[in-house]
N, C-alpha and C positions, 0 to 999 in steps of 0.2 A: 504494499499500499504506499502511495507517494505521501509524503509527509508535508511537502509544499507542491501547491497545484499552481496552473497557469489558467486563470479565470477570466474570461470575458463577460461582462455585465452590458446588457443591451436594453436601454432605456429610450422612450421617445421624449423624456424630460428628466434633467438632472439639476437639482439646486445646487449652487446659486445661480447657474447659466440661465436655467429655464424652468418654469414651475406653474402649474395650474392648480396643484393639489398635492394629496399626500405621496403620490407616486414619485414626484419630483424629490420630495424630503428623502424618500427612501433611497433613490437614485444617487443622492448625495451624501449618504451616510453609511449604508451597508458596506459599500465598497472600501471606506476608510477601515471599519472594523475588521474586514478580511485581510487588508493590506497590514493592519497592525498585527496579525496573527503569522505574518511572514510569508503569505501567499503572492504570486505575482498576478496582480489584479489591474485589468485595463478596462475602460469604458468606451463604448462607441453610442453616439446620439447624433440628431439632426444638428446642422448649425442653422438656428432660427434668426431672422431679423432682429429679434430683441436682444439677442447676444451681444454684449459689448466687447468687441474684439481687443479694444486698446486696454481695458480695464482688467480683462483676464488673460491677456498676452497670448493670444491665439497665433500660431505660427504655421506657415506652410510647411507640408512634409514633402520634400522633392520627389520621392520615389512613390508618392500616393497622389500624384496629379495626372488628369486626363484618363481615368478609370472608366472604361466602357462598361455599362450596364444596360442590359436589354430588359425592357418592360414590354411585353407583348411584342408588336412588330416594330416599336422603337428603340433605338439604342441612344443612351444619354450618357454624356460625359461629366463624371463627378470628380471633385476634388476633396482632398481630405486634410483638415488642419489639426492641430495639437496644442493641448494646453494641460495644466495640472488642477486637480481639485485644490481650490485654496488651502494653504498650509498642510499640504500633503505631497506624497509623491505617487499619487495615483494618477496615472496618465489618461488623459480623455481625448479621444478622436473625434473630430466633428465632420459629419458628411455635409458638404458644401454643395448645394444644387440650387442655385437661386430661384429658377422657374417655380420649384415646388415648396422651398422652406422659406424664402425671403417674403413673408406676408406678415400682415398685422396680427393675425391670430395663429395659434399653433395647430388647432383642429377645425376650428370654426370661424367663419367670418364676423368679425365683430360688429359690422354693420346691420347683418340680418339675424345674427345668432344662430345661422344654419350651419351644419357640417359643410366643408368645402366639397364640392361634387366629384373632385378627382382625387379624394382621400385614398381610394384603392391603389391608384397609380402611384401616390406619393410614398406610401408605406411599403408598396411591394419593390420600389426603387430602393427605399431604405433597407429592407431586408435583404435583397440581392446585393446591394452596397456594402453591407457588413461584411458578407462572405467574400466579396472580391476584394475588399480592403485588406482583410486577412490574408489572402492569398498573395497578393502584391507585398505586403508586410513580411511575408515569410515567418509569421508568428504563429504556431499551432497550438491553440488553448486545448487544455483537457475537457474544459466544460465552457459551453456557452450558455449563459444563464439569461433568458428571454424574460421579458415581462410586458404582460397585456397585450391586447389585440394587435397593436402596432407592430409587435415583433413575432406574430403568430405564424407568419410565413416561413420564419427562419427554419424551426424543426422540420416543416413540411417539404422545403426546398432541399433540405439535407437528406430526407428519405426519398426524394425523386429527382429533382435536375441534378443533384450533386452526389446521388448514390453511385458508389464506385470510385468517386474522385479519392485518390490516396492521400491527398493533403489533409482531408477530414476524416480518415478511417479510424483515428484514435481519439475523436472529439465526441463529447456526449452532449446531451441537453437537458437542462431543466427549464421548466416553463411556470412562471409564477402568475397566478391571476389575482390582481388587486381588486377587481370589480366585474362581477359576471353580467352587470346590466349593460356594460358597453362591449359589443362583441364584434364590432367591425364588420358588419353584414353589408354585402353590395350584391345588386341585382346582375342578371344574366349579362347585360351590356358592359358593365364594369368588369365582370369576370372575363369577359372575352378580351377587353382591353388590356388585361394584363397577362395574357397568355393562356388561358384556360380554354380547353376544348368544350365549348358549351353544348355540342352535340353529341357528347360522351357524359350520360348520366349514371354510369355504373358506380358501384360502391366505393371504388378506389380513385374515381374521377377528381374528388376534392369539392365536387359541387353538391348542392342540394337538390331536391326534386324539381324546383323551378329553374334551375340552371345557375343559381346565385351562388356566391362564395361567402364563407364566415370564417374570418382571420382567427377568431379566438378558438372555434371549433377544431380547426385545423391544427392550431398549436397544441391543443389538449389530446388530439387523436395522435400526433406524431411525435411528441417530445417523449424522450425516455423516462422521465419522472416528471410530476407537476405537484404544486402545492398552492394553497391560497394561504392568507395572511393571518389566520388564527385557527386553532383547533376546532372552535366552536363553530366558525364559519364553514370550515370544510365538512363537517357533519351536516349542517344545515343545506349547503349547496347541493348535496346528495339527495335530500330528503324530499323536496318539493320545488314545483316552478316558482314558488313565492320567493326562493333564495337562487335557485339554479338556472332561472330564466330560460327554461328549455333545454338545458344541458344536463339536467339531473340524472338522466338515464345514462348518458355518455360516462358522466363521473362516476356513477355507480359500476360501471362496466370496468372502471380503471381504479377501483378502490384501493387495490393493492399497491399501486403506484401514485397514490394520492394522499397528500400530508397538509398537515396545517402547522405553520410557524408564525407566531406573534411578532410584529413589527417591533423594533425598538425606537429608540430616538437617539439623536445626536445631542449628547450632554454637553458638547462644547458650544452649542448653539442655543439650547433650551435648558438653561440652568440659572435660576434666580439670583444666585450668588455672584456670577461674573457675567450676566447678561447686560450687554452694552446699549441695548434699546430700552431699557428701563431706567428711571432716574433713581431709583432707590433700590440698590441690591440687599438681598436678604437670604437667610437660609432657616432651617427648621428650629434652630436655636434662637433666631432673631425675629420670629414670626410678626412682633408687633410693628417692625420696620416696613412690613408690606403696606401699611396705612398710607405711607407717603406716594405709593403708586396709585391708590384709590383716589387720593386728592388729585393728583395729576390727571387720572382718567376723566374726572368730572370736567376738569378745565378743558382737556381736548375735546370734549363733547359740547362744550360751552353751557354746562349746567351747573346750577349752584350745589355746592358740596353739603352733603347731609351726613354727619356723623351717626354712626349707630344703625344705618338704614342697609339691607341687604341689596347688593348689586347683583343681579342675575345677567350673565352675559352670554353671546352666541357668536362664534366665528364661524361661518357655514355658507355652503351653497345653498342658496334659497330655492329648494326643490321639495317634492313631495316625499323623495327618498329620505331626506334629512328632517321629515316630520314637521315641516313648516305649516302645513294645514292643521296639524294638532295645536300648534302654537297660537295660529290664527283663531282657531276655534276657542281656544282656552283663554284667549288673552284678557278678557275682561275679569275672570276670576284670578288670573297671574296678577294683575294690577291691584286687585283687592288685597293682595297680601302686603301691600305697602312699602314694596321695594322699588329699586329702579331698574329698568331695562335697558341694556346696550346691546347693539348689534352691528357687527361687521360682516358684509357679504354682498351677494350679488345673485342674481339667477332670474326666476320667472317673474315676468312682468306683474302678474296678479299679485304675488307677495310683495315685491318692491312698492307697489302703489299702496298696499295695506299698511305697511310699516310707515310710509311717508305720512298718511293720515294719522297713524297713532302718535307721531310726534307732536301733531297739532292737537290731539284729542287729550293728551296726557302732558301738557307742558311742564316742563322742568323734571319729568320723571321717565322720558324716553328719548334714547338717542340713537340715531341710525346714520351709519356710514355705508353708502352702495359702492361697491367695488372692492378692491383688495389693497391693503396697505401692510407690509410686513412689520413695520415699527409699531403700528396700531394694535395689531394682532398680539404682538409680544405684551404691550402695555395692558390690553384687555384682560389677558389671562393672568398677568401679575396683580392687576388692580382689582379685579371683580372678586366676589365672594364665593358666588355659586355659577358653575358653569353648565349650560343646558344643552343635552345632546339626545333628543328624542327620536333618533333615525329609525326608519321602518326596517331597515336592514344596513349592517355596517360590518363588511369583512373584518377589518381591523379597528380603524380610526387611530388617529394620532393626537388630536386636540384634547381629548379627554385624558390622554397620558401626559400631555404638556400641563394641563390643568393640576393633575395630581402632583406633578413636580414642583409646580408653584404654590401649592397649599390652597388651590381655588377648587372648592369641593364640586365634583361632578354630579349631575343628576341625568341619568342615562336610561335609554330604552333596554329591555332585555333581550338583546340579539348579540350575536356574533363576538366580534373582539370587544364590545363593550361589556359583555358578561366575563369575558377572560381577564380584564384589566381592572375593572372597578369591582370591589368587595363590598357587597351591601353592608350598610350600618343597621346594626338591629338593636331593639330597646335592651337596656341593661347590660349592654356588651361593651367591652373595651376595644373591640376590634371593629373593623370597617372602615372604608375609604370614600364611600359615596353613597348616593340614593339611586335605587332602581325601580323604575315604573312597574307595577303589578302587570299592566297590560299595555298595549300600543293603543292608547285612545287618549282623548282630551281629559277626561275625568281622572285617569290614573296619572296623567301628566301633573295635574293640579295637585293631586294628593302627594305625590312625591315631593314636589316643591314646597307643599305645607310642611312636611317632615323636615325638609333641609331648613326652612325658615325658623321653625320652632328650636332646631339645634342651634341654628345661629344665635338665637337669643341667649343662649346659655355659653358664656365665653370658655367655659372650662371643657365642656362637651366639644364645643367647636373646635378649638385648638388641638385636642386630642385627635379628632378626625382629620384635621390637616396635616399633623405631625405623621399619621399613619401612612398618609398618602404620599408624603414628601420623603418618607424613609425608603420606599419601594424602589428597587433597583430595575429602570427600564432602559438600561444601556443596551446597546447592539450586541455586548460580547456573548452573552448566552444565546442569543437567536443566530449570530454569526457561527458559532459552533455547530448548531444544528443544521446549518445550511451547509457546512463542510461534510457533516455525516451524509447528507442527501448527494453531495457532488462524488464523494467515494461510493456510494450505492449505485449511481449513474456509471461511474468507471467500470463496476463489476459486470453491469449488464453487457458491456462491450466485450469483456472477455469471455463472457459465457454466450 
């Protein structure tokens, strides 16, 4: 068994270069943990227009210029640039193809909110580009670790177009699904455009009954092993369409190759003691100093400071998945708890409109910032008292882990990674790190918030709950070790 592995991590987004959500955070932190363990870790990701070349010192790689990549009937010339994850020796390669990736949005058009109509071509090019880059680089990884639908064609191509290619004969694949709801499904026209024979509807054609192609399904079918980002969600995704989104039967068929590994967090970025984005650093031994961030938070939202009043915060995409309909339906009773509600997020227009009106309806008690702001996200998590996350499904979730680390007590739905990371507070118990809804409905949401607000009113109880959460170890070290175990399982499959 190899003690040190060559691992290629493939992500469609990698923080701090690019990020729309938790995937970017994972892309910027798991590779660091693996590198710290002594493995040779490299990353490949698209070079989007938003990536600041000067700030991150992207450099051309001479031997990685003008690489021909065929997508359907067309051949495109890609270029590859290189940089390092900040403050690490993890090398990052950026696939530069301006017609596909130099756009205002990464996956969707900001003007319309709709997916780009050529996403199939964009990420087919990216997937083939990854393999052609490795070939040109003459660096043969033991493992290609793919993530989400944007990389789902890589395992498929290795089992089809690149089958028998000696360069990849000792390379295995792990496919991590961060969200089963986003599958990269494209119709027959798009399937034909990226080179699929839409006249062939056989079981091994890669197409569905309508001639369309599902990138996520192909990744699940073709990878040597696969996982999702919590043990609870791995079980959920196999159980029903509610969590598997039509892939549950396929997942059950691969249950012996399907695992759950909870995400960690980058404790260099998310640490209240060293966080440069909050004005008042603190730790679990200096929890009262958290109050300074609460004052700064009121000031940032332009609200009058209210001492002793619980602040309920959300940092979220404003969608049904995140339980925004529950918050909307329960908003009157939530405000009757006499707290302050602060929201950072963006999403569906109906929710944005509702919360804009809530600011006017509850002056001085509701603050809303539409959009995303990294520094405000840190301040919200540091300055709030209660963090609300009533997701209808949540493969892992990271913001509830951030809130635990910052002593901001989470109130979460009983699903997926939320159950794996938040230990329910129980009456007359010294244990517990947060409050869990009894069911996913507005009534249960209000009941859980009432419990949290009641506990907030008892400083001794509240501080115990805060410390319980802050003492938990959510660093990537334990999760990275489990990933290495999966990598070795992948390599054993090649030998057998």
